[in-house]
C-alpha positions in Angstrom: 113.0 196.6 113.6 112.4 198.9 110.6 114.3 198.5 107.3 114.3 201.1 104.6 115.0 199.2 101.3 116.1 200.9 98.1 115.4 199.1 94.8 115.2 200.3 91.2 112.6 197.5 90.4 109.5 196.6 92.3 106.1 195.1 91.5 104.1 195.4 89.3 107.4 194.9 87.5 108.1 191.2 87.2 111.8 190.8 86.8 113.9 188.8 89.3 114.9 191.8 91.4 111.3 193.1 91.8 110.1 189.6 92.7 112.9 188.9 95.2 112.5 192.2 97.1 108.7 192.0 97.3 108.4 188.4 98.4 111.1 188.8 101.1 109.5 192.0 102.3 106.1 190.4 102.5 107.6 187.7 104.7 109.3 190.2 107.0 106.0 192.1 107.4 104.2 188.8 108.2 106.8 188.3 110.9 105.9 191.6 112.5 108.7 193.8 111.1 108.4 197.2 109.5 109.5 197.7 105.8 109.6 200.8 103.7 110.5 200.3 100.0 111.9 203.3 98.0 111.5 202.6 94.3 110.5 204.3 91.0 107.3 204.2 88.9 106.9 200.8 87.0 108.5 200.8 83.5 110.9 197.9 83.2 111.8 196.5 80.8 109.6 198.0 78.1 110.9 201.5 78.8 107.5 203.2 79.3 105.2 203.6 82.2 102.8 200.8 82.9 99.1 201.5 82.0 97.3 203.4 84.6 100.5 204.9 86.2 101.6 208.6 86.1 104.9 209.9 87.5 104.6 212.3 90.4 107.3 214.0 92.5 106.5 211.8 95.4 104.0 209.0 95.9 103.4 207.0 99.0 101.2 203.9 99.5 100.8 201.0 101.8 100.7 197.8 99.8 100.4 194.4 101.5 101.6 195.9 104.7 104.6 197.5 103.2 105.1 201.3 102.9 106.1 201.9 99.2 107.5 205.3 98.2 107.8 205.9 94.5 110.0 208.6 93.0 110.2 210.0 89.4 113.0 208.9 87.1 114.2 209.2 83.5 112.7 206.2 81.8 114.5 204.3 79.1 114.1 200.9 77.5 116.5 198.2 78.9 119.0 198.7 76.0 121.8 201.1 75.3 124.4 202.0 77.9 124.0 205.8 77.8 120.2 205.9 78.2 120.2 203.2 80.9 122.9 205.0 82.8 120.7 208.2 82.7 117.9 206.1 84.1 120.1 204.8 86.9 121.5 208.2 87.7 118.1 209.8 87.8 117.0 207.3 90.5 120.1 208.3 92.6 119.2 212.0 92.2 115.6 211.4 93.0 116.5 209.6 96.2 118.9 212.4 97.2 116.2 215.0 96.8 113.7 212.9 98.7 116.0 212.2 101.7 114.3 214.7 104.1 110.9 212.9 103.5 112.3 209.4 103.9 111.7 207.8 107.3 114.6 207.2 109.7 114.7 203.4 109.9 116.9 201.1 111.9 118.8 199.8 108.9 119.1 201.1 105.3 119.5 198.5 102.5 119.9 198.6 98.8 120.1 196.0 96.0 122.1 195.9 92.8 122.9 195.1 90.0 123.2 198.8 89.2 125.4 200.4 91.8 123.8 203.9 91.6 121.0 202.3 93.7 123.7 201.1 96.1 125.2 204.6 96.2 121.8 206.1 96.9 121.4 203.7 99.8 124.8 204.6 101.2 123.9 208.3 101.0 120.6 207.8 102.8 122.4 205.7 105.5 125.0 208.3 106.0 122.6 211.2 106.2 120.2 209.3 108.5 123.2 207.9 110.5 122.1 204.3 110.1 124.0 201.1 109.2 124.0 200.2 105.5 123.5 196.7 104.0 124.4 196.3 100.3 122.9 193.3 98.4 124.8 192.1 95.3 122.6 190.2 92.8 125.3 190.7 90.1 128.9 191.7 89.9 128.4 195.1 88.3 130.2 196.6 86.3 131.9 193.2 85.4 128.6 192.0 83.9 128.1 195.0 81.6 131.7 194.5 80.3 130.9 190.8 79.7 127.9 191.6 77.5 129.9 194.2 75.6 127.8 197.2 76.8 131.0 199.0 77.9 134.6 198.5 76.9 137.6 199.0 79.0 138.6 202.6 79.6 138.3 205.4 82.1 134.5 205.1 82.6 134.8 201.4 83.5 137.7 202.2 85.9 135.5 204.8 87.5 132.7 202.4 88.0 135.0 199.8 89.4 136.3 202.4 91.9 132.7 203.1 92.9 132.1 199.4 93.3 135.0 199.0 95.7 134.1 202.2 97.5 130.6 200.8 98.2 132.1 197.5 99.5 134.4 199.4 101.9 131.6 201.6 103.2 128.9 199.0 103.6 128.3 197.8 107.1 127.4 194.4 105.8 127.3 192.9 102.3 124.9 190.1 101.1 125.8 188.1 98.0 123.6 185.6 96.1 126.3 183.1 95.3 129.4 181.7 97.0 131.5 182.7 94.0 130.5 186.4 94.5 131.9 186.2 98.1 135.1 184.6 96.8 135.5 187.5 94.3 135.0 190.2 96.9 137.4 188.6 99.4 140.0 188.2 96.7 139.7 191.9 96.1 140.3 192.8 99.7 136.8 192.9 101.3 136.9 191.4 104.8 135.2 188.0 104.7 133.4 188.5 108.0 131.2 191.3 106.4 130.2 189.3 103.4 127.2 186.9 103.8 126.0 184.4 101.2 122.2 184.2 101.0 121.1 182.0 98.1 118.1 183.0 96.1 114.8 181.1 96.5 111.2 180.5 95.5 107.9 181.1 97.1 106.5 177.6 97.3 103.0 179.0 98.2 102.9 180.5 94.7 104.8 178.0 92.7 104.0 174.3 92.8 103.5 171.4 90.3 100.3 171.5 88.4 98.7 170.2 85.1 99.0 172.4 82.0 96.5 175.2 82.1 93.9 174.1 79.5 92.8 177.6 78.5 96.3 178.7 77.9 97.1 175.6 75.9 94.1 176.1 73.7 94.7 179.9 73.3 98.3 179.4 72.2 97.5 176.2 70.2 100.0 174.1 72.2 98.0 170.9 72.1 100.2 167.8 71.8 103.3 170.0 71.8 106.5 169.4 73.8 107.2 172.9 75.1 110.7 174.1 75.9 109.9 177.2 77.9 112.1 180.2 78.6 110.5 182.6 81.1 112.3 185.9 81.9 114.3 188.8 80.6 115.5 188.6 77.0 118.7 190.5 77.5 122.3 190.6 76.3 123.4 188.4 79.2 121.2 185.6 78.0 122.3 185.1 74.4 119.0 183.6 73.3 120.1 183.7 69.7 121.7 180.4 70.5 118.3 178.9 71.5 116.9 180.2 68.2 119.7 178.4 66.4 118.7 175.2 68.2 115.1 175.7 67.2 116.2 176.1 63.6 117.9 172.7 63.8 114.7 171.2 65.1 112.3 172.8 62.7 111.4 169.4 61.2 110.2 168.2 64.7 106.6 169.5 64.4 105.7 168.4 68.0 108.4 170.6 69.6 107.9 174.3 70.4 110.3 176.8 71.9 108.2 179.3 74.0 109.7 182.6 75.1 107.8 184.6 77.8 109.0 188.1 78.7 110.7 191.1 77.2 114.1 192.7 77.1 116.7 194.5 75.0 117.2 191.7 72.5 113.5 190.6 72.1 112.9 192.7 68.9 116.0 191.2 67.3 115.0 187.7 68.3 111.5 188.1 66.9 112.9 189.5 63.6 115.4 186.6 63.4 112.6 184.0 63.9 110.5 185.7 61.2 113.4 185.8 58.7 114.2 182.2 59.3 110.5 181.2 59.3 110.8 179.4 62.6 107.2 178.2 63.0 108.3 176.2 66.1 109.0 179.4 68.1 106.4 181.3 70.1 107.0 184.7 71.7 104.7 185.9 74.4 104.5 189.3 76.1 105.5 189.7 79.8 102.8 188.5 82.1 101.6 189.7 85.5 103.3 187.9 88.4 100.0 186.3 89.5 99.7 184.7 86.1 103.2 183.3 85.9 102.5 179.8 87.4 100.0 179.2 84.7 102.5 180.0 82.0 105.2 177.9 83.7 102.7 175.0 83.6 102.8 175.1 79.8 106.4 174.0 79.9 107.6 170.4 79.6 111.1 171.6 80.4 112.4 174.9 81.7 115.1 176.5 79.6 117.6 178.6 81.6 120.1 180.4 79.3 123.2 182.5 79.9 125.9 183.9 77.7 129.2 182.2 77.1 131.4 184.4 79.3 133.3 183.5 82.5 131.5 186.2 84.4 128.2 184.3 84.1 129.8 181.2 85.6 129.3 182.9 89.0 125.6 183.6 88.4 122.6 181.6 89.6 119.5 182.7 87.7 116.4 183.0 89.9 114.3 181.2 87.3 116.1 178.0 88.3 114.3 178.1 91.6 110.9 179.0 90.1 111.2 176.1 87.7 112.1 173.8 90.6 109.1 175.0 92.6 106.9 174.1 89.5 108.5 170.6 89.5 110.0 171.1 86.0 113.1 169.4 84.6 115.8 172.0 83.9 117.7 172.5 80.7 120.5 174.8 81.6 122.8 176.5 79.1 125.6 178.2 81.0 129.3 178.2 81.6 130.5 175.6 84.1 130.0 177.2 87.5 127.5 178.0 90.3 124.3 177.2 88.3 125.5 174.0 86.7 126.7 172.8 90.1 123.2 173.1 91.5 121.5 171.3 88.6 124.1 168.5 88.7 124.2 168.2 92.5 120.4 168.0 92.7 120.1 165.8 89.5 117.4 168.3 88.3 118.0 168.2 84.6 120.6 168.5 81.8 123.4 171.0 81.4 124.6 172.1 78.0 127.6 174.4 77.2 126.8 177.8 75.8 127.2 178.6 72.1 126.6 175.0 71.0 123.1 175.0 69.4 123.7 171.5 68.1 124.2 170.2 71.7 121.1 172.1 72.9 119.0 170.6 70.1 120.3 167.2 71.0 119.4 167.7 74.6 115.9 168.8 73.7 115.4 165.7 71.6 116.7 163.5 74.4 114.2 165.0 76.9 111.3 164.9 74.5 111.8 161.3 73.7 112.6 159.9 77.2 109.5 160.3 79.4 110.9 158.3 82.4 114.1 160.4 82.5 112.1 163.6 82.3 109.9 162.5 85.2 112.9 161.6 87.3 114.4 165.0 86.7 111.0 166.7 87.5 110.7 164.8 90.8 114.3 165.7 91.8 113.8 169.3 90.8 110.8 169.7 93.0 112.4 167.9 95.9 115.4 170.3 95.6 113.1 173.4 95.7 112.5 172.8 99.4 116.1 173.7 100.1 115.8 177.0 98.3 112.6 178.6 99.7 112.0 182.3 99.8 111.2 182.0 103.5 114.7 180.7 104.2 116.2 183.5 102.1 114.2 186.1 103.9 115.1 184.7 107.4 118.8 184.6 106.5 118.7 188.2 105.1 117.0 189.5 108.2 119.8 188.0 110.4 122.2 190.2 108.4 120.0 193.3 109.1 120.0 192.4 112.8 123.8 192.0 112.8 124.2 195.4 111.0 121.9 197.0 113.6 123.8 195.4 116.4 127.2 196.6 115.0 125.8 200.2 114.7 124.5 200.2 118.3 127.8 198.8 119.7 129.8 201.3 117.7 
C-alpha cells in the first residue's frame, strides 16, 4: 500500500511533528510499504531556511527509502498570528498547484496542528479520488485561542467551521490522546471514525546512558544537577514560570536549568534571564536530531512544561516519551489531565501545577537532594517507555490507513 502524507514540518527540522512523521514513515518503509511525504523547505522554528537549502518550485528526493517532495512557502518565524497564517496558507496553495505532479497513492493523510495542512490533504484526496486520514496532534484552533494568539470573533468562528468541516469529510481521524477523541465525539463526530494512537519514542535511538563527557566539559556542567527542558520555547509552554523557579533557586550553585531549542518566546526568555542575572540558567541552540540523545544525557531530570489553561490538560507532550526512553525522571508542570495521568500512573516522576514557581522550585530541590527517589523514578520511567514505542504507534497508525483503504474500496 502507498500512503501520500502531507506535513508542514519534516527533518532536518527537529520539532515533535517532524520527528513523529519521519520515524513512523521509516518504520513503514522497513515493513515494505511505500511512503511519499509532501512538505516544505526546512525553516522551523527560526523562520529562515536552514543552511545549504534553497527554495525551488518543486524538489523531489528519496531519503531513507521515502520519497520526499518539497514545495516553496512563505517563511515566517514561529511567532505572530498573521505571518504564521500566511506561512500555513502558502503551504496549502503550494500543494494545490502541485496536485498534478503528486503521485496517486492508495491513501492520502495529513497531520495538524495547523488545519491548512489538513485542508490541503483533503483537497488532494478529493482530486485523486482517494480516502483521507486526518491526524490531530493538537486541537487547533482551540490551542491558538488558549495561548492568546487569537481572540474570539469572526475569524475564530471561521477556523472552527473549517475544523468541523474537516472532521466530517475525513474518512478516518487519528488523535494522539483519549481526551481529543472525547472532544470530537462530544461535538458530533461519529466515534467509530476516531482512533486514538498514543505518541511514542524510538527506543533504538533513545536509551539510558552516562552523561556525555565532552558536552559536560564544553558547557561547564561538571558537578551540576541539571534540570533540562528540550523542545520548542513557545507560548503554549509558559517557560517564564520555569525562569521564576530558577530565580528562587539562584543561591543553589549546584543546580542548573538548561533549555535546549528555539521558539517564539526564546528571545524574551533570554532577555529575562539576563536582566535578572540568572547565572543558573543555560540556553542552548536547537540541535540536530542525531545529537539529541547526547543532550538528553546531560539532564538529571527532564522538565516538561505547559501553560496553565484547560486546553493543555488534554495534551501529551512527545518529550515525555523521549525522556522515558532515556530513563530520566520526569518533572511535569501541566494542568491536571492526560499528561499528569501518565506520569502518576507509571510513577515516573513528580507533577507540579502550572503558574506556581515556588512549588516547582520545591520539587527541584526535592529531586536534587533525594538520590534514591530519583533513581526509582528513573527506573520506572524507562520501564514505562516500552509501552509507548514508535513501532507500536506506527503499526496502529497503519491499521487506520488499511481501514480507510478498505472503506474506500467497499464504497
